C-alpha positions as CSV (number, residue, x, y, z in Angstrom):
1,X,-3.0,-13.9,-5.7
2,X,-4.5,-10.7,-6.9
3,X,-5.4,-7.9,-4.4
4,X,-5.8,-4.3,-3.8
5,X,-4.2,-2.2,-1.0
6,X,-5.2,1.2,0.4
7,X,-2.6,3.1,2.3
8,X,-3.8,6.1,4.3
9,X,-1.1,8.6,5.4
10,X,-2.1,11.0,8.2
11,X,1.0,13.2,7.8
12,X,1.9,12.8,4.1
13,X,5.0,15.0,4.2
14,X,6.4,13.3,7.2
15,X,5.5,9.7,6.2
16,X,6.0,9.8,2.5
17,X,9.8,9.2,2.4
18,X,9.6,6.0,4.4
19,X,6.5,4.8,2.7
20,X,8.2,5.3,-0.7
21,X,11.2,3.3,0.4
22,X,9.0,0.4,1.4
23,X,7.0,0.5,-1.9
24,X,10.3,0.6,-3.8
25,X,11.4,-2.6,-2.0
26,X,8.2,-4.3,-3.0
27,X,8.0,-2.8,-6.5
28,X,7.9,-6.1,-8.3
29,X,4.5,-6.9,-6.7
30,X,2.8,-3.7,-7.7
31,X,0.9,-3.7,-11.0
32,X,-0.7,-0.3,-10.6
33,X,-0.3,2.6,-8.2
34,X,-2.4,5.7,-7.7
35,X,-2.3,8.5,-5.2
36,X,-4.3,11.5,-4.1
37,X,-3.6,14.0,-1.3
38,X,-5.6,16.6,0.7
39,X,-3.3,19.6,1.2
40,X,-5.6,21.2,3.6
41,X,-5.3,18.2,6.0
42,X,-1.8,17.0,5.1
43,X,-3.1,13.5,4.4
44,X,-2.7,11.2,1.5
45,X,-4.2,8.0,0.1
46,X,-2.3,5.5,-2.1
47,X,-4.0,2.7,-3.8
48,X,-2.2,-0.3,-5.2
49,X,-3.1,-3.3,-7.4
50,X,-0.9,-6.2,-6.4
51,X,-0.1,-9.7,-7.7
52,X,1.8,-11.7,-5.2
53,X,1.8,-14.5,-2.7
54,X,-0.4,-14.0,0.3
55,X,2.7,-13.9,2.5
56,X,4.3,-11.1,0.4
57,X,1.2,-9.0,0.6
58,X,1.1,-9.5,4.3
59,X,4.8,-8.6,4.7
60,X,4.2,-5.4,2.7
61,X,1.2,-4.5,4.8
62,X,3.1,-5.2,8.0
63,X,6.0,-2.9,7.0
64,X,3.7,-0.1,6.1
65,X,1.7,-0.3,9.3
66,X,5.0,-0.1,11.2
67,X,5.3,3.5,10.0
68,X,3.6,5.6,12.7
69,X,0.3,7.0,11.6
70,X,-0.1,4.9,8.5
71,X,-3.2,2.7,8.0
72,X,-3.4,-0.1,5.6
73,X,-6.4,-2.0,4.2
74,X,-6.2,-5.0,1.9
75,X,-8.8,-6.6,-0.3
76,X,-8.0,-10.0,-1.8
77,X,-9.6,-11.9,-4.6
78,X,-10.2,-15.6,-4.1
79,X,-7.3,-17.9,-4.8
80,X,-9.1,-19.5,-7.8
81,X,-9.8,-16.1,-9.5
82,X,-8.4,-16.0,-13.0
83,X,-6.2,-13.1,-14.1
């Protein structure tokens, strides 16, 4: 399946090391990664383009949301979408 994931970090400096560890674990699923931060508010936003099984995307999202203060949103394309 093809999908996109948004990861919002409320405390970028505090959360980034653990988030990076998780993203490294799931690196084979990630086709593209982009990130922006707001230094005035210490927050950050990471966007991912993923190609993986539904369960793998769910596992990644679950691990990320286990990090305190991290929010995750996932958009999925239909199963029959061609890539």
